[in-house]
mmJSON file of the N, C-alpha and C atoms, coordinates in Angstrom:
{"data_MODEL":{"atom_site":{
"group_PDB":["ATOM","ATOM","ATOM","ATOM","ATOM","ATOM","ATOM","ATOM","ATOM","ATOM","ATOM","ATOM","ATOM","ATOM","ATOM","ATOM","ATOM","ATOM","ATOM","ATOM","ATOM","ATOM","ATOM","ATOM","ATOM","ATOM","ATOM","ATOM","ATOM","ATOM","ATOM","ATOM","ATOM","ATOM","ATOM","ATOM","ATOM","ATOM","ATOM","ATOM","ATOM","ATOM","ATOM","ATOM","ATOM","ATOM","ATOM","ATOM","ATOM","ATOM","ATOM","ATOM","ATOM","ATOM","ATOM","ATOM","ATOM","ATOM","ATOM","ATOM","ATOM","ATOM","ATOM","ATOM","ATOM","ATOM","ATOM","ATOM","ATOM","ATOM","ATOM","ATOM","ATOM","ATOM","ATOM","ATOM","ATOM","ATOM","ATOM","ATOM","ATOM","ATOM","ATOM","ATOM","ATOM","ATOM","ATOM","ATOM","ATOM","ATOM","ATOM","ATOM","ATOM","ATOM","ATOM","ATOM","ATOM","ATOM","ATOM","ATOM","ATOM","ATOM","ATOM","ATOM","ATOM","ATOM","ATOM","ATOM","ATOM","ATOM","ATOM","ATOM","ATOM","ATOM","ATOM","ATOM","ATOM","ATOM","ATOM","ATOM","ATOM","ATOM","ATOM","ATOM","ATOM","ATOM","ATOM","ATOM","ATOM","ATOM","ATOM","ATOM","ATOM","ATOM","ATOM","ATOM","ATOM","ATOM","ATOM","ATOM","ATOM","ATOM","ATOM","ATOM","ATOM","ATOM","ATOM","ATOM","ATOM","ATOM","ATOM","ATOM","ATOM","ATOM","ATOM","ATOM","ATOM","ATOM","ATOM","ATOM","ATOM","ATOM","ATOM","ATOM","ATOM","ATOM","ATOM","ATOM","ATOM","ATOM","ATOM","ATOM","ATOM","ATOM","ATOM","ATOM","ATOM","ATOM","ATOM","ATOM","ATOM","ATOM","ATOM","ATOM","ATOM","ATOM","ATOM","ATOM","ATOM","ATOM","ATOM","ATOM","ATOM","ATOM","ATOM","ATOM","ATOM","ATOM","ATOM","ATOM","ATOM","ATOM","ATOM","ATOM","ATOM","ATOM","ATOM","ATOM","ATOM","ATOM","ATOM","ATOM","ATOM","ATOM","ATOM","ATOM","ATOM","ATOM","ATOM","ATOM","ATOM","ATOM","ATOM","ATOM","ATOM","ATOM","ATOM","ATOM","ATOM","ATOM","ATOM"],
"id":[1,2,3,4,5,6,7,8,9,10,11,12,13,14,15,16,17,18,19,20,21,22,23,24,25,26,27,28,29,30,31,32,33,34,35,36,37,38,39,40,41,42,43,44,45,46,47,48,49,50,51,52,53,54,55,56,57,58,59,60,61,62,63,64,65,66,67,68,69,70,71,72,73,74,75,76,77,78,79,80,81,82,83,84,85,86,87,88,89,90,91,92,93,94,95,96,97,98,99,100,101,102,103,104,105,106,107,108,109,110,111,112,113,114,115,116,117,118,119,120,121,122,123,124,125,126,127,128,129,130,131,132,133,134,135,136,137,138,139,140,141,142,143,144,145,146,147,148,149,150,151,152,153,154,155,156,157,158,159,160,161,162,163,164,165,166,167,168,169,170,171,172,173,174,175,176,177,178,179,180,181,182,183,184,185,186,187,188,189,190,191,192,193,194,195,196,197,198,199,200,201,202,203,204,205,206,207,208,209,210,211,212,213,214,215,216,217,218,219,220,221,222,223,224,225,226,227,228,229,230,231],
"type_symbol":["N","C","C","N","C","C","N","C","C","N","C","C","N","C","C","N","C","C","N","C","C","N","C","C","N","C","C","N","C","C","N","C","C","N","C","C","N","C","C","N","C","C","N","C","C","N","C","C","N","C","C","N","C","C","N","C","C","N","C","C","N","C","C","N","C","C","N","C","C","N","C","C","N","C","C","N","C","C","N","C","C","N","C","C","N","C","C","N","C","C","N","C","C","N","C","C","N","C","C","N","C","C","N","C","C","N","C","C","N","C","C","N","C","C","N","C","C","N","C","C","N","C","C","N","C","C","N","C","C","N","C","C","N","C","C","N","C","C","N","C","C","N","C","C","N","C","C","N","C","C","N","C","C","N","C","C","N","C","C","N","C","C","N","C","C","N","C","C","N","C","C","N","C","C","N","C","C","N","C","C","N","C","C","N","C","C","N","C","C","N","C","C","N","C","C","N","C","C","N","C","C","N","C","C","N","C","C","N","C","C","N","C","C","N","C","C","N","C","C","N","C","C","N","C","C","N","C","C","N","C","C"],
"label_atom_id":["N","CA","C","N","CA","C","N","CA","C","N","CA","C","N","CA","C","N","CA","C","N","CA","C","N","CA","C","N","CA","C","N","CA","C","N","CA","C","N","CA","C","N","CA","C","N","CA","C","N","CA","C","N","CA","C","N","CA","C","N","CA","C","N","CA","C","N","CA","C","N","CA","C","N","CA","C","N","CA","C","N","CA","C","N","CA","C","N","CA","C","N","CA","C","N","CA","C","N","CA","C","N","CA","C","N","CA","C","N","CA","C","N","CA","C","N","CA","C","N","CA","C","N","CA","C","N","CA","C","N","CA","C","N","CA","C","N","CA","C","N","CA","C","N","CA","C","N","CA","C","N","CA","C","N","CA","C","N","CA","C","N","CA","C","N","CA","C","N","CA","C","N","CA","C","N","CA","C","N","CA","C","N","CA","C","N","CA","C","N","CA","C","N","CA","C","N","CA","C","N","CA","C","N","CA","C","N","CA","C","N","CA","C","N","CA","C","N","CA","C","N","CA","C","N","CA","C","N","CA","C","N","CA","C","N","CA","C","N","CA","C","N","CA","C","N","CA","C","N","CA","C","N","CA","C","N","CA","C","N","CA","C","N","CA","C","N","CA","C"],
"label_alt_id":[null,null,null,null,null,null,null,null,null,null,null,null,null,null,null,null,null,null,null,null,null,null,null,null,null,null,null,null,null,null,null,null,null,null,null,null,null,null,null,null,null,null,null,null,null,null,null,null,null,null,null,null,null,null,null,null,null,null,null,null,null,null,null,null,null,null,null,null,null,null,null,null,null,null,null,null,null,null,null,null,null,null,null,null,null,null,null,null,null,null,null,null,null,null,null,null,null,null,null,null,null,null,null,null,null,null,null,null,null,null,null,null,null,null,null,null,null,null,null,null,null,null,null,null,null,null,null,null,null,null,null,null,null,null,null,null,null,null,null,null,null,null,null,null,null,null,null,null,null,null,null,null,null,null,null,null,null,null,null,null,null,null,null,null,null,null,null,null,null,null,null,null,null,null,null,null,null,null,null,null,null,null,null,null,null,null,null,null,null,null,null,null,null,null,null,null,null,null,null,null,null,null,null,null,null,null,null,null,null,null,null,null,null,null,null,null,null,null,null,null,null,null,null,null,null,null,null,null,null,null,null],
"label_comp_id":["LYS","LYS","LYS","HIS","HIS","HIS","THR","THR","THR","SER","SER","SER","PRO","PRO","PRO","ILE","ILE","ILE","MET","MET","MET","ASP","ASP","ASP","ARG","ARG","ARG","LEU","LEU","LEU","TYR","TYR","TYR","LYS","LYS","LYS","LYS","LYS","LYS","TYR","TYR","TYR","LEU","LEU","LEU","ASN","ASN","ASN","ILE","ILE","ILE","ILE","ILE","ILE","VAL","VAL","VAL","PHE","PHE","PHE","THR","THR","THR","PRO","PRO","PRO","GLU","GLU","GLU","SER","SER","SER","ALA","ALA","ALA","ASN","ASN","ASN","PHE","PHE","PHE","SER","SER","SER","GLY","GLY","GLY","ASP","ASP","ASP","GLY","GLY","GLY","LYS","LYS","LYS","CYS","CYS","CYS","ILE","ILE","ILE","LEU","LEU","LEU","LYS","LYS","LYS","LEU","LEU","LEU","ALA","ALA","ALA","ARG","ARG","ARG","GLU","GLU","GLU","PHE","PHE","PHE","PRO","PRO","PRO","GLY","GLY","GLY","GLY","GLY","GLY","TRP","TRP","TRP","TYR","TYR","TYR","GLY","GLY","GLY","GLY","GLY","GLY","ASP","ASP","ASP","LEU","LEU","LEU","PRO","PRO","PRO","ASP","ASP","ASP","LYS","LYS","LYS","GLY","GLY","GLY","PHE","PHE","PHE","TRP","TRP","TRP","GLY","GLY","GLY","ILE","ILE","ILE","ASN","ASN","ASN","GLN","GLN","GLN","LYS","LYS","LYS","ASP","ASP","ASP","GLN","GLN","GLN","LYS","LYS","LYS","GLU","GLU","GLU","LEU","LEU","LEU","ASP","ASP","ASP","LYS","LYS","LYS","ILE","ILE","ILE","ILE","ILE","ILE","ASN","ASN","ASN","VAL","VAL","VAL","ILE","ILE","ILE","ARG","ARG","ARG","ARG","ARG","ARG","ILE","ILE","ILE","VAL","VAL","VAL"],
"label_asym_id":["A","A","A","A","A","A","A","A","A","A","A","A","A","A","A","A","A","A","A","A","A","A","A","A","A","A","A","A","A","A","A","A","A","A","A","A","A","A","A","A","A","A","A","A","A","A","A","A","A","A","A","A","A","A","A","A","A","A","A","A","A","A","A","A","A","A","A","A","A","A","A","A","A","A","A","A","A","A","A","A","A","A","A","A","A","A","A","A","A","A","A","A","A","A","A","A","A","A","A","A","A","A","A","A","A","A","A","A","A","A","A","A","A","A","A","A","A","A","A","A","A","A","A","A","A","A","A","A","A","A","A","A","A","A","A","A","A","A","A","A","A","A","A","A","A","A","A","A","A","A","A","A","A","A","A","A","A","A","A","A","A","A","A","A","A","A","A","A","A","A","A","A","A","A","A","A","A","A","A","A","A","A","A","A","A","A","A","A","A","A","A","A","A","A","A","A","A","A","A","A","A","A","A","A","A","A","A","A","A","A","A","A","A","A","A","A","A","A","A","A","A","A","A","A","A","A","A","A","A","A","A"],
"label_entity_id":["1","1","1","1","1","1","1","1","1","1","1","1","1","1","1","1","1","1","1","1","1","1","1","1","1","1","1","1","1","1","1","1","1","1","1","1","1","1","1","1","1","1","1","1","1","1","1","1","1","1","1","1","1","1","1","1","1","1","1","1","1","1","1","1","1","1","1","1","1","1","1","1","1","1","1","1","1","1","1","1","1","1","1","1","1","1","1","1","1","1","1","1","1","1","1","1","1","1","1","1","1","1","1","1","1","1","1","1","1","1","1","1","1","1","1","1","1","1","1","1","1","1","1","1","1","1","1","1","1","1","1","1","1","1","1","1","1","1","1","1","1","1","1","1","1","1","1","1","1","1","1","1","1","1","1","1","1","1","1","1","1","1","1","1","1","1","1","1","1","1","1","1","1","1","1","1","1","1","1","1","1","1","1","1","1","1","1","1","1","1","1","1","1","1","1","1","1","1","1","1","1","1","1","1","1","1","1","1","1","1","1","1","1","1","1","1","1","1","1","1","1","1","1","1","1","1","1","1","1","1","1"],
"label_seq_id":[1,1,1,2,2,2,3,3,3,4,4,4,5,5,5,6,6,6,7,7,7,8,8,8,9,9,9,10,10,10,11,11,11,12,12,12,13,13,13,14,14,14,15,15,15,16,16,16,17,17,17,18,18,18,19,19,19,20,20,20,21,21,21,22,22,22,23,23,23,24,24,24,25,25,25,26,26,26,27,27,27,28,28,28,29,29,29,30,30,30,31,31,31,32,32,32,33,33,33,34,34,34,35,35,35,36,36,36,37,37,37,38,38,38,39,39,39,40,40,40,41,41,41,42,42,42,43,43,43,44,44,44,45,45,45,46,46,46,47,47,47,48,48,48,49,49,49,50,50,50,51,51,51,52,52,52,53,53,53,54,54,54,55,55,55,56,56,56,57,57,57,58,58,58,59,59,59,60,60,60,61,61,61,62,62,62,63,63,63,64,64,64,65,65,65,66,66,66,67,67,67,68,68,68,69,69,69,70,70,70,71,71,71,72,72,72,73,73,73,74,74,74,75,75,75,76,76,76,77,77,77],
"pdbx_PDB_ins_code":[null,null,null,null,null,null,null,null,null,null,null,null,null,null,null,null,null,null,null,null,null,null,null,null,null,null,null,null,null,null,null,null,null,null,null,null,null,null,null,null,null,null,null,null,null,null,null,null,null,null,null,null,null,null,null,null,null,null,null,null,null,null,null,null,null,null,null,null,null,null,null,null,null,null,null,null,null,null,null,null,null,null,null,null,null,null,null,null,null,null,null,null,null,null,null,null,null,null,null,null,null,null,null,null,null,null,null,null,null,null,null,null,null,null,null,null,null,null,null,null,null,null,null,null,null,null,null,null,null,null,null,null,null,null,null,null,null,null,null,null,null,null,null,null,null,null,null,null,null,null,null,null,null,null,null,null,null,null,null,null,null,null,null,null,null,null,null,null,null,null,null,null,null,null,null,null,null,null,null,null,null,null,null,null,null,null,null,null,null,null,null,null,null,null,null,null,null,null,null,null,null,null,null,null,null,null,null,null,null,null,null,null,null,null,null,null,null,null,null,null,null,null,null,null,null,null,null,null,null,null,null],
"Cartn_x":[-22.135,-23.436,-24.507,-24.469,-25.46,-24.894,-25.717,-25.24,-25.506,-26.351,-26.726,-25.527,-24.491,-23.357,-22.665,-22.577,-21.94,-22.847,-24.109,-25.064,-25.196,-25.256,-25.413,-24.241,-23.032,-21.848,-21.774,-22.27,-22.148,-23.387,-24.501,-25.794,-25.787,-25.256,-25.284,-24.125,-23.187,-22.037,-22.231,-23.077,-23.267,-24.751,-25.134,-26.53,-26.903,-26.016,-26.274,-25.179,-25.596,-24.655,-25.08,-24.133,-24.409,-23.402,-23.912,-23.074,-23.374,-22.313,-22.437,-21.928,-22.678,-22.243,-22.171,-21.638,-21.655,-23.071,-24.063,-25.438,-26.336,-25.996,-26.956,-26.299,-27.103,-26.75,-27.749,-27.273,-28.122,-27.813,-28.857,-28.701,-29.542,-29.003,-29.725,-29.507,-30.598,-30.432,-31.631,-31.368,-32.34,-33.573,-34.748,-35.99,-36.293,-35.983,-36.213,-35.387,-34.18,-33.291,-33.837,-34.321,-34.867,-36.069,-36.968,-38.154,-37.776,-36.769,-36.285,-35.661,-34.853,-34.252,-35.331,-36.36,-37.446,-38.176,-38.333,-38.982,-38.075,-36.798,-35.854,-35.437,-35.437,-34.968,-36.025,-37.084,-38.138,-37.631,-38.31,-37.946,-37.106,-36.803,-36.017,-36.915,-36.363,-37.109,-36.773,-37.722,-37.481,-38.489,-38.175,-39.059,-38.389,-38.91,-38.346,-39.283,-38.727,-39.486,-39.631,-40.195,-40.35,-41.489,-41.391,-40.432,-39.155,-38.956,-37.77,-36.494,-36.514,-35.333,-35.785,-34.874,-35.228,-34.124,-34.531,-33.576,-34.117,-33.205,-33.535,-32.487,-32.87,-31.919,-32.439,-31.521,-31.869,-30.784,-31.171,-30.174,-29.33,-28.025,-27.113,-27.299,-27.128,-27.184,-25.756,-25.222,-23.87,-23.279,-22.056,-21.381,-22.094,-22.641,-23.367,-24.574,-25.286,-26.438,-25.985,-24.883,-24.366,-23.958,-23.363,-23.002,-24.242,-25.334,-26.589,-27.128,-27.047,-27.504,-26.702,-25.394,-24.527,-24.857,-25.11,-25.433,-26.752,-27.745,-29.014,-28.767,-28.004,-27.717,-26.954,-25.96,-25.164,-25.999,-26.961,-27.794,-28.685,-29.032,-29.991,-29.328,-28.299,-27.699,-26.435],
"Cartn_y":[-38.966,-39.081,-38.36,-38.486,-37.84,-36.545,-35.508,-34.204,-33.941,-34.724,-34.421,-34.354,-35.212,-35.064,-33.709,-33.206,-31.906,-30.786,-30.832,-29.795,-29.719,-30.849,-30.863,-30.177,-30.369,-29.754,-28.256,-27.797,-26.388,-25.557,-26.21,-25.55,-24.341,-24.462,-23.361,-22.386,-22.701,-21.837,-20.866,-21.232,-20.414,-20.277,-19.103,-18.862,-19.583,-19.558,-20.159,-21.154,-22.348,-23.419,-24.064,-24.257,-25.035,-26.181,-27.371,-28.562,-29.259,-29.543,-30.291,-31.703,-32.669,-34.054,-34.499,-35.665,-36.127,-36.259,-36.398,-36.599,-35.382,-34.404,-33.335,-32.039,-30.973,-29.686,-29.449,-29.015,-28.856,-27.534,-26.783,-25.48,-25.445,-24.834,-24.62,-23.17,-22.47,-21.089,-20.209,-19.032,-17.976,-18.462,-18.228,-18.686,-18.057,-16.761,-16.108,-16.773,-17.117,-17.784,-19.168,-19.882,-21.223,-21.152,-20.212,-20.081,-19.69,-18.844,-18.463,-19.665,-20.44,-21.637,-22.617,-22.787,-23.714,-23.266,-21.957,-21.445,-21.563,-21.239,-21.224,-22.621,-23.58,-24.931,-25.95,-26.105,-27.054,-28.495,-29.333,-30.744,-31.135,-30.161,-30.457,-30.663,-30.467,-30.599,-29.412,-29.012,-27.923,-27.97,-27.278,-27.243,-26.527,-26.739,-26.114,-25.089,-24.097,-23.05,-21.847,-22.088,-21.035,-20.104,-18.828,-18.175,-17.689,-17.997,-17.504,-18.259,-19.574,-20.384,-21.788,-22.552,-23.907,-24.581,-25.491,-26.259,-26.432,-26.662,-26.885,-27.81,-28.632,-29.492,-29.928,-30.342,-30.824,-31.791,-32.758,-33.636,-32.81,-32.998,-32.2,-32.461,-31.391,-31.483,-31.445,-30.254,-30.063,-28.797,-28.486,-27.342,-26.035,-25.899,-24.681,-24.483,-25.545,-25.49,-25.136,-25.715,-25.407,-23.941,-23.405,-21.987,-21.111,-21.493,-20.741,-20.78,-21.935,-22.072,-21.137,-21.146,-20.282,-18.817,-18.43,-17.037,-16.609,-17.475,-17.152,-16.914,-17.792,-17.636,-16.342,-16.043,-14.819,-13.558,-13.558,-12.365,-12.089,-13.119,-12.951,-12.818,-13.61,-13.588,-12.763],
"Cartn_z":[-16.929,-17.557,-16.74,-15.419,-14.568,-13.996,-13.975,-13.511,-12.039,-11.401,-10.012,-9.058,-9.161,-8.242,-8.377,-9.593,-9.823,-9.33,-9.742,-9.354,-7.834,-7.171,-5.717,-5.015,-5.521,-4.901,-5.145,-6.289,-6.658,-6.351,-6.052,-5.938,-5.003,-3.818,-2.857,-3.032,-3.925,-4.143,-5.292,-6.262,-7.458,-7.754,-8.232,-8.584,-9.871,-10.858,-12.163,-12.506,-12.908,-13.226,-14.534,-15.443,-16.656,-16.711,-16.989,-17.062,-18.385,-19.127,-20.37,-20.146,-20.604,-20.599,-22.059,-22.343,-23.74,-24.306,-23.415,-23.873,-23.754,-22.881,-22.614,-22.163,-22.213,-21.625,-20.502,-19.344,-18.161,-17.477,-17.162,-16.517,-15.256,-14.212,-12.969,-12.57,-12.244,-11.823,-12.077,-12.621,-12.825,-13.6,-13.031,-13.636,-14.981,-15.153,-16.451,-17.54,-17.191,-18.137,-18.503,-17.523,-17.764,-18.688,-18.437,-19.287,-20.711,-20.865,-22.201,-22.906,-22.198,-22.79,-23.23,-22.421,-22.757,-24.029,-24.197,-25.417,-26.641,-26.456,-27.582,-28.045,-27.115,-27.419,-26.979,-27.775,-27.406,-27.41,-26.655,-26.623,-25.433,-24.574,-23.383,-22.184,-21.01,-19.767,-18.88,-18.057,-17.12,-15.983,-14.907,-13.751,-12.608,-11.42,-10.238,-9.653,-8.981,-8.309,-9.241,-10.414,-11.412,-11.015,-11.299,-12.185,-11.504,-10.239,-9.526,-9.89,-9.738,-10.04,-10.413,-10.999,-11.39,-12.172,-13.059,-13.856,-15.272,-16.205,-17.61,-18.197,-19.142,-19.832,-21.182,-22.023,-23.361,-23.819,-24.619,-25.228,-26.176,-26.132,-26.953,-28.427,-29.172,-30.626,-31.193,-31.315,-31.844,-31.224,-31.557,-30.952,-31.265,-32.448,-32.817,-31.895,-31.62,-30.709,-29.292,-28.842,-27.513,-27.4,-28.454,-28.464,-28.351,-29.001,-28.9,-27.479,-26.845,-25.455,-24.554,-24.697,-23.885,-24.117,-25.354,-25.656,-25.026,-25.012,-24.35,-22.866,-22.243,-20.809,-20.545,-21.348,-21.158,-21.293,-22.198,-22.403,-21.197,-20.439,-19.354,-17.988,-17.726,-16.375,-16.306],
"occupancy":[1.0,1.0,1.0,1.0,1.0,1.0,1.0,1.0,1.0,1.0,1.0,1.0,1.0,1.0,1.0,1.0,1.0,1.0,1.0,1.0,1.0,1.0,1.0,1.0,1.0,1.0,1.0,1.0,1.0,1.0,1.0,1.0,1.0,1.0,1.0,1.0,1.0,1.0,1.0,1.0,1.0,1.0,1.0,1.0,1.0,1.0,1.0,1.0,1.0,1.0,1.0,1.0,1.0,1.0,1.0,1.0,1.0,1.0,1.0,1.0,1.0,1.0,1.0,1.0,1.0,1.0,1.0,1.0,1.0,1.0,1.0,1.0,1.0,1.0,1.0,1.0,1.0,1.0,1.0,1.0,1.0,1.0,1.0,1.0,1.0,1.0,1.0,1.0,1.0,1.0,1.0,1.0,1.0,1.0,1.0,1.0,1.0,1.0,1.0,1.0,1.0,1.0,1.0,1.0,1.0,1.0,1.0,1.0,1.0,1.0,1.0,1.0,1.0,1.0,1.0,1.0,1.0,1.0,1.0,1.0,1.0,1.0,1.0,1.0,1.0,1.0,1.0,1.0,1.0,1.0,1.0,1.0,1.0,1.0,1.0,1.0,1.0,1.0,1.0,1.0,1.0,1.0,1.0,1.0,1.0,1.0,1.0,1.0,1.0,1.0,1.0,1.0,1.0,1.0,1.0,1.0,1.0,1.0,1.0,1.0,1.0,1.0,1.0,1.0,1.0,1.0,1.0,1.0,1.0,1.0,1.0,1.0,1.0,1.0,1.0,1.0,1.0,1.0,1.0,1.0,1.0,1.0,1.0,1.0,1.0,1.0,1.0,1.0,1.0,1.0,1.0,1.0,1.0,1.0,1.0,1.0,1.0,1.0,1.0,1.0,1.0,1.0,1.0,1.0,1.0,1.0,1.0,1.0,1.0,1.0,1.0,1.0,1.0,1.0,1.0,1.0,1.0,1.0,1.0,1.0,1.0,1.0,1.0,1.0,1.0,1.0,1.0,1.0,1.0,1.0,1.0],
"B_iso_or_equiv":[0.0,0.0,0.0,0.0,0.0,0.0,0.0,0.0,0.0,0.0,0.0,0.0,0.0,0.0,0.0,0.0,0.0,0.0,0.0,0.0,0.0,0.0,0.0,0.0,0.0,0.0,0.0,0.0,0.0,0.0,0.0,0.0,0.0,0.0,0.0,0.0,0.0,0.0,0.0,0.0,0.0,0.0,0.0,0.0,0.0,0.0,0.0,0.0,0.0,0.0,0.0,0.0,0.0,0.0,0.0,0.0,0.0,0.0,0.0,0.0,0.0,0.0,0.0,0.0,0.0,0.0,0.0,0.0,0.0,0.0,0.0,0.0,0.0,0.0,0.0,0.0,0.0,0.0,0.0,0.0,0.0,0.0,0.0,0.0,0.0,0.0,0.0,0.0,0.0,0.0,0.0,0.0,0.0,0.0,0.0,0.0,0.0,0.0,0.0,0.0,0.0,0.0,0.0,0.0,0.0,0.0,0.0,0.0,0.0,0.0,0.0,0.0,0.0,0.0,0.0,0.0,0.0,0.0,0.0,0.0,0.0,0.0,0.0,0.0,0.0,0.0,0.0,0.0,0.0,0.0,0.0,0.0,0.0,0.0,0.0,0.0,0.0,0.0,0.0,0.0,0.0,0.0,0.0,0.0,0.0,0.0,0.0,0.0,0.0,0.0,0.0,0.0,0.0,0.0,0.0,0.0,0.0,0.0,0.0,0.0,0.0,0.0,0.0,0.0,0.0,0.0,0.0,0.0,0.0,0.0,0.0,0.0,0.0,0.0,0.0,0.0,0.0,0.0,0.0,0.0,0.0,0.0,0.0,0.0,0.0,0.0,0.0,0.0,0.0,0.0,0.0,0.0,0.0,0.0,0.0,0.0,0.0,0.0,0.0,0.0,0.0,0.0,0.0,0.0,0.0,0.0,0.0,0.0,0.0,0.0,0.0,0.0,0.0,0.0,0.0,0.0,0.0,0.0,0.0,0.0,0.0,0.0,0.0,0.0,0.0,0.0,0.0,0.0,0.0,0.0,0.0],
"pdbx_formal_charge":[null,null,null,null,null,null,null,null,null,null,null,null,null,null,null,null,null,null,null,null,null,null,null,null,null,null,null,null,null,null,null,null,null,null,null,null,null,null,null,null,null,null,null,null,null,null,null,null,null,null,null,null,null,null,null,null,null,null,null,null,null,null,null,null,null,null,null,null,null,null,null,null,null,null,null,null,null,null,null,null,null,null,null,null,null,null,null,null,null,null,null,null,null,null,null,null,null,null,null,null,null,null,null,null,null,null,null,null,null,null,null,null,null,null,null,null,null,null,null,null,null,null,null,null,null,null,null,null,null,null,null,null,null,null,null,null,null,null,null,null,null,null,null,null,null,null,null,null,null,null,null,null,null,null,null,null,null,null,null,null,null,null,null,null,null,null,null,null,null,null,null,null,null,null,null,null,null,null,null,null,null,null,null,null,null,null,null,null,null,null,null,null,null,null,null,null,null,null,null,null,null,null,null,null,null,null,null,null,null,null,null,null,null,null,null,null,null,null,null,null,null,null,null,null,null,null,null,null,null,null,null],
"auth_seq_id":[1,1,1,2,2,2,3,3,3,4,4,4,5,5,5,6,6,6,7,7,7,8,8,8,9,9,9,10,10,10,11,11,11,12,12,12,13,13,13,14,14,14,15,15,15,16,16,16,17,17,17,18,18,18,19,19,19,20,20,20,21,21,21,22,22,22,23,23,23,24,24,24,25,25,25,26,26,26,27,27,27,28,28,28,29,29,29,30,30,30,31,31,31,32,32,32,33,33,33,34,34,34,35,35,35,36,36,36,37,37,37,38,38,38,39,39,39,40,40,40,41,41,41,42,42,42,43,43,43,44,44,44,45,45,45,46,46,46,47,47,47,48,48,48,49,49,49,50,50,50,51,51,51,52,52,52,53,53,53,54,54,54,55,55,55,56,56,56,57,57,57,58,58,58,59,59,59,60,60,60,61,61,61,62,62,62,63,63,63,64,64,64,65,65,65,66,66,66,67,67,67,68,68,68,69,69,69,70,70,70,71,71,71,72,72,72,73,73,73,74,74,74,75,75,75,76,76,76,77,77,77],
"auth_comp_id":["LYS","LYS","LYS","HIS","HIS","HIS","THR","THR","THR","SER","SER","SER","PRO","PRO","PRO","ILE","ILE","ILE","MET","MET","MET","ASP","ASP","ASP","ARG","ARG","ARG","LEU","LEU","LEU","TYR","TYR","TYR","LYS","LYS","LYS","LYS","LYS","LYS","TYR","TYR","TYR","LEU","LEU","LEU","ASN","ASN","ASN","ILE","ILE","ILE","ILE","ILE","ILE","VAL","VAL","VAL","PHE","PHE","PHE","THR","THR","THR","PRO","PRO","PRO","GLU","GLU","GLU","SER","SER","SER","ALA","ALA","ALA","ASN","ASN","ASN","PHE","PHE","PHE","SER","SER","SER","GLY","GLY","GLY","ASP","ASP","ASP","GLY","GLY","GLY","LYS","LYS","LYS","CYS","CYS","CYS","ILE","ILE","ILE","LEU","LEU","LEU","LYS","LYS","LYS","LEU","LEU","LEU","ALA","ALA","ALA","ARG","ARG","ARG","GLU","GLU","GLU","PHE","PHE","PHE","PRO","PRO","PRO","GLY","GLY","GLY","GLY","GLY","GLY","TRP","TRP","TRP","TYR","TYR","TYR","GLY","GLY","GLY","GLY","GLY","GLY","ASP","ASP","ASP","LEU","LEU","LEU","PRO","PRO","PRO","ASP","ASP","ASP","LYS","LYS","LYS","GLY","GLY","GLY","PHE","PHE","PHE","TRP","TRP","TRP","GLY","GLY","GLY","ILE","ILE","ILE","ASN","ASN","ASN","GLN","GLN","GLN","LYS","LYS","LYS","ASP","ASP","ASP","GLN","GLN","GLN","LYS","LYS","LYS","GLU","GLU","GLU","LEU","LEU","LEU","ASP","ASP","ASP","LYS","LYS","LYS","ILE","ILE","ILE","ILE","ILE","ILE","ASN","ASN","ASN","VAL","VAL","VAL","ILE","ILE","ILE","ARG","ARG","ARG","ARG","ARG","ARG","ILE","ILE","ILE","VAL","VAL","VAL"],
"auth_asym_id":["A","A","A","A","A","A","A","A","A","A","A","A","A","A","A","A","A","A","A","A","A","A","A","A","A","A","A","A","A","A","A","A","A","A","A","A","A","A","A","A","A","A","A","A","A","A","A","A","A","A","A","A","A","A","A","A","A","A","A","A","A","A","A","A","A","A","A","A","A","A","A","A","A","A","A","A","A","A","A","A","A","A","A","A","A","A","A","A","A","A","A","A","A","A","A","A","A","A","A","A","A","A","A","A","A","A","A","A","A","A","A","A","A","A","A","A","A","A","A","A","A","A","A","A","A","A","A","A","A","A","A","A","A","A","A","A","A","A","A","A","A","A","A","A","A","A","A","A","A","A","A","A","A","A","A","A","A","A","A","A","A","A","A","A","A","A","A","A","A","A","A","A","A","A","A","A","A","A","A","A","A","A","A","A","A","A","A","A","A","A","A","A","A","A","A","A","A","A","A","A","A","A","A","A","A","A","A","A","A","A","A","A","A","A","A","A","A","A","A","A","A","A","A","A","A","A","A","A","A","A","A"],
"auth_atom_id":["N","CA","C","N","CA","C","N","CA","C","N","CA","C","N","CA","C","N","CA","C","N","CA","C","N","CA","C","N","CA","C","N","CA","C","N","CA","C","N","CA","C","N","CA","C","N","CA","C","N","CA","C","N","CA","C","N","CA","C","N","CA","C","N","CA","C","N","CA","C","N","CA","C","N","CA","C","N","CA","C","N","CA","C","N","CA","C","N","CA","C","N","CA","C","N","CA","C","N","CA","C","N","CA","C","N","CA","C","N","CA","C","N","CA","C","N","CA","C","N","CA","C","N","CA","C","N","CA","C","N","CA","C","N","CA","C","N","CA","C","N","CA","C","N","CA","C","N","CA","C","N","CA","C","N","CA","C","N","CA","C","N","CA","C","N","CA","C","N","CA","C","N","CA","C","N","CA","C","N","CA","C","N","CA","C","N","CA","C","N","CA","C","N","CA","C","N","CA","C","N","CA","C","N","CA","C","N","CA","C","N","CA","C","N","CA","C","N","CA","C","N","CA","C","N","CA","C","N","CA","C","N","CA","C","N","CA","C","N","CA","C","N","CA","C","N","CA","C","N","CA","C","N","CA","C","N","CA","C","N","CA","C","N","CA","C","N","CA","C"],
"pdbx_PDB_model_num":[1,1,1,1,1,1,1,1,1,1,1,1,1,1,1,1,1,1,1,1,1,1,1,1,1,1,1,1,1,1,1,1,1,1,1,1,1,1,1,1,1,1,1,1,1,1,1,1,1,1,1,1,1,1,1,1,1,1,1,1,1,1,1,1,1,1,1,1,1,1,1,1,1,1,1,1,1,1,1,1,1,1,1,1,1,1,1,1,1,1,1,1,1,1,1,1,1,1,1,1,1,1,1,1,1,1,1,1,1,1,1,1,1,1,1,1,1,1,1,1,1,1,1,1,1,1,1,1,1,1,1,1,1,1,1,1,1,1,1,1,1,1,1,1,1,1,1,1,1,1,1,1,1,1,1,1,1,1,1,1,1,1,1,1,1,1,1,1,1,1,1,1,1,1,1,1,1,1,1,1,1,1,1,1,1,1,1,1,1,1,1,1,1,1,1,1,1,1,1,1,1,1,1,1,1,1,1,1,1,1,1,1,1,1,1,1,1,1,1,1,1,1,1,1,1,1,1,1,1,1,1]
}}}
C-alpha cells in the first residue's frame, strides 16, 4: 500500500522510478516529467525539488489510464 519502502531502496540507484500499488501510481524522478504528469492527470499530488526532480502520484483509475501515464513518462525520459 505504501511506496516509501520501495522508493527509499531504489532512490539512489535509478533516476526515474514508477511504482504501481492497488490504490495508486507513483513516480519519482525527472522534474519535466513530473510537471507534465501533473498537467495531464489533474487530481494527483506532486512536489519535490522542481523543476529539476521530484515526485508525482495519483489514485489509480484503470489499465487504460495507467498505459497513458507510462506513455507520458516514456516520451520524456
